[in-house]
C-alpha positions as CSV (number, residue, x, y, z in Angstrom):
1,M,-37.7,23.9,19.0
2,K,-35.8,21.3,17.2
3,K,-36.4,23.3,14.1
4,N,-34.7,26.3,15.8
5,V,-31.8,24.4,16.8
6,L,-31.3,23.1,13.3
7,S,-31.7,26.8,12.1
8,L,-29.2,28.0,14.5
9,A,-26.6,25.1,13.8
10,L,-26.9,25.4,9.9
11,T,-26.5,29.4,10.3
12,V,-23.3,28.9,12.2
13,I,-21.9,26.1,10.2
14,F,-22.7,28.2,6.8
15,G,-21.6,31.6,8.6
16,A,-18.3,29.9,9.6
17,T,-17.7,28.7,6.2
18,A,-18.2,31.9,4.5
19,I,-15.9,33.7,6.8
20,A,-13.3,31.2,6.4
21,G,-13.5,31.4,2.8
22,P,-10.7,32.5,0.3
23,V,-9.7,35.9,0.4
24,E,-9.9,37.5,-3.2
25,G,-7.6,40.4,-2.4
26,E,-6.6,42.8,0.1
27,K,-8.0,46.3,0.4
28,K,-4.9,49.1,1.5
29,E,-6.5,52.4,2.9
30,V,-4.5,55.6,1.5
31,K,-3.2,57.7,4.2
32,T,-4.7,60.8,3.3
33,D,-2.6,62.9,5.5
34,A,0.5,61.6,3.8
35,S,-0.7,61.7,0.4
36,T,-0.7,64.5,-2.2
37,V,-2.6,65.6,-5.2
38,T,-0.9,68.3,-7.4
39,W,-2.4,70.1,-10.3
40,K,-0.8,72.1,-12.8
41,A,-3.1,74.0,-15.6
42,Y,-1.7,75.8,-18.7
43,K,-2.7,78.9,-20.6
44,V,-1.2,80.7,-23.5
45,T,0.6,83.1,-21.2
46,G,1.9,80.6,-18.6
47,S,0.7,78.1,-16.2
48,H,-0.5,77.6,-12.2
49,T,-0.1,74.8,-9.9
50,G,-1.7,74.0,-6.5
51,T,-2.9,71.3,-4.5
52,I,-6.1,69.5,-3.6
53,A,-6.6,67.0,-0.6
54,L,-7.9,63.5,-0.6
55,K,-10.9,62.7,1.5
56,S,-10.5,59.0,1.2
57,G,-8.9,56.2,-0.9
58,A,-7.9,52.8,-1.2
59,L,-6.0,50.5,-3.4
60,M,-6.8,46.9,-3.8
61,F,-4.3,44.1,-4.3
62,D,-4.3,40.3,-5.1
63,E,-1.1,38.3,-4.4
64,G,0.9,41.7,-4.3
65,K,-0.7,42.9,-7.6
66,L,-2.6,45.8,-7.9
67,T,-6.2,45.0,-9.0
68,G,-8.5,48.2,-8.1
69,G,-8.7,51.3,-6.6
70,E,-11.2,54.0,-5.3
71,F,-10.5,57.5,-4.3
72,T,-12.6,60.6,-3.3
73,V,-11.3,64.2,-3.7
74,D,-12.5,67.1,-1.3
75,M,-12.9,69.5,-4.1
76,T,-13.2,72.4,-1.2
77,T,-9.6,72.3,-0.7
78,I,-8.4,73.3,-4.2
79,N,-5.9,75.9,-4.0
80,T,-3.2,77.5,-5.9
81,T,0.5,77.2,-4.7
82,D,2.4,79.5,-7.2
83,L,0.8,82.7,-6.5
84,E,0.6,84.7,-3.3
85,G,-1.7,87.7,-1.5
86,G,-4.8,88.9,-3.5
87,A,-3.6,87.2,-6.8
88,K,-3.9,84.0,-5.0
89,G,-7.0,84.6,-3.3
90,K,-8.7,85.7,-6.5
91,L,-7.6,82.6,-8.5
92,D,-8.5,80.3,-5.6
93,G,-12.0,81.9,-5.3
94,H,-12.4,81.6,-9.0
95,L,-11.4,77.8,-9.0
96,H,-14.7,77.3,-6.3
97,S,-17.0,79.0,-8.5
98,D,-19.6,77.9,-11.0
99,D,-17.0,79.1,-13.7
100,F,-14.9,76.2,-12.8
101,F,-15.6,73.4,-10.4
102,A,-18.7,74.9,-8.5
103,T,-17.2,73.3,-5.2
104,A,-20.5,74.4,-3.0
105,S,-22.6,72.2,-5.1
106,N,-20.1,69.5,-5.9
107,P,-17.7,69.3,-2.8
108,T,-16.1,66.0,-4.0
109,S,-14.8,64.4,-7.2
110,N,-14.2,60.6,-7.6
111,L,-12.3,58.1,-9.5
112,V,-12.9,54.5,-9.6
113,F,-10.8,52.1,-11.3
114,T,-12.4,49.8,-14.0
115,N,-9.6,48.0,-15.5
116,V,-6.1,47.3,-14.3
117,E,-3.4,45.9,-16.5
118,A,0.1,45.0,-15.6
119,S,2.6,46.7,-17.8
120,G,5.8,46.1,-16.0
121,K,7.4,44.8,-12.9
122,N,5.9,47.6,-10.7
123,S,3.5,49.5,-13.4
124,Y,0.3,49.3,-14.3
125,K,-2.1,50.9,-17.0
126,V,-5.0,51.9,-15.3
127,T,-8.7,53.0,-16.9
128,G,-11.0,54.4,-14.5
129,D,-14.2,56.5,-14.2
130,L,-13.5,59.8,-13.1
131,T,-16.5,62.0,-12.1
132,I,-16.1,65.8,-11.6
133,K,-19.3,68.3,-11.4
134,G,-21.5,65.0,-11.2
135,I,-20.3,64.2,-15.0
136,T,-18.4,60.7,-15.2
137,K,-16.0,60.1,-17.9
138,P,-13.3,57.6,-18.5
139,V,-9.6,58.1,-18.1
140,T,-6.5,56.2,-18.9
141,F,-3.3,56.6,-16.9
142,D,-0.3,54.9,-15.6
143,V,0.3,53.9,-11.9
144,S,3.7,52.7,-10.5
145,V,3.8,50.8,-7.0
146,Y,6.6,50.8,-4.9
147,G,6.4,49.0,-1.4
148,S,3.6,51.2,0.5
149,K,3.7,54.0,-2.1
150,A,2.2,54.3,-5.3
151,T,2.5,57.3,-8.2
152,A,0.2,58.1,-10.9
153,T,0.3,61.0,-13.6
154,L,-2.7,61.7,-15.6
155,K,-4.1,64.3,-18.0
156,V,-7.7,65.5,-17.3
157,D,-9.8,67.3,-20.4
158,R,-12.0,69.8,-18.0
159,A,-14.1,70.4,-21.3
160,Q,-15.5,67.0,-20.8
161,Y,-16.8,68.0,-17.2
162,N,-18.4,71.3,-18.2
163,V,-15.6,73.5,-17.0
164,K,-15.7,76.1,-19.6
165,Y,-14.0,79.3,-18.4
166,G,-11.8,80.4,-20.9
167,S,-11.9,77.1,-22.8
168,G,-11.4,77.4,-26.7
169,S,-13.8,74.5,-26.9
170,F,-16.5,76.6,-25.7
171,F,-15.6,80.3,-26.7
172,D,-14.2,81.8,-30.0
173,D,-11.6,84.8,-29.9
174,L,-10.2,84.2,-26.7
175,G,-6.5,84.9,-27.7
176,D,-4.0,85.1,-25.0
177,K,-7.0,84.8,-22.5
178,T,-7.3,81.1,-23.4
179,I,-6.5,78.3,-20.8
180,Y,-6.0,74.9,-22.2
181,D,-8.7,72.3,-21.8
182,E,-6.1,69.6,-20.5
183,F,-4.9,69.8,-16.9
184,D,-2.1,67.4,-15.2
185,L,-2.5,65.7,-12.0
186,V,0.4,63.8,-10.3
187,V,-0.6,61.8,-7.5
188,D,1.8,60.6,-4.8
189,L,0.2,58.0,-2.4
190,E,1.1,56.3,1.0
191,F,-0.7,53.4,2.4
């Protein structure tokens, strides 16, 4: 009985100490309904733009400075915003197909910050692991934080994620049917 009381007392003391310990940082959940991810892809004959929804996300701060982040994108929401009608439906369907992002078998993509360095008062150079179609590659980009908002712009090389359709990296003699490998993501976050 004394042994049980002593064990209980030690658990309470050490448990309280662990709870009262110093806080390493603050995790701020992103408001997915108020945040946007816009993409722009380029081809020889022009470009297309669209959006994709965040499923979840958080930024980590320590004493007001950005220290980390983690995001999940809902790939099933990828859509085109510069087309209408049948052309929009055709391109949206193609983006979901195995030719592009295979969203039926890869419904999410993820980004996890691996390194954050301050590059100015409110700006940071971030390196992260980006996973698309189950393939993880490092990306580097800039993030700006102002109050409860953050913005980032990054270039993604789709060829690194086995997104082959219309890519000059995989196919020869595409001519004006070539779709460039790099596409842009513009991310506006609220937290």
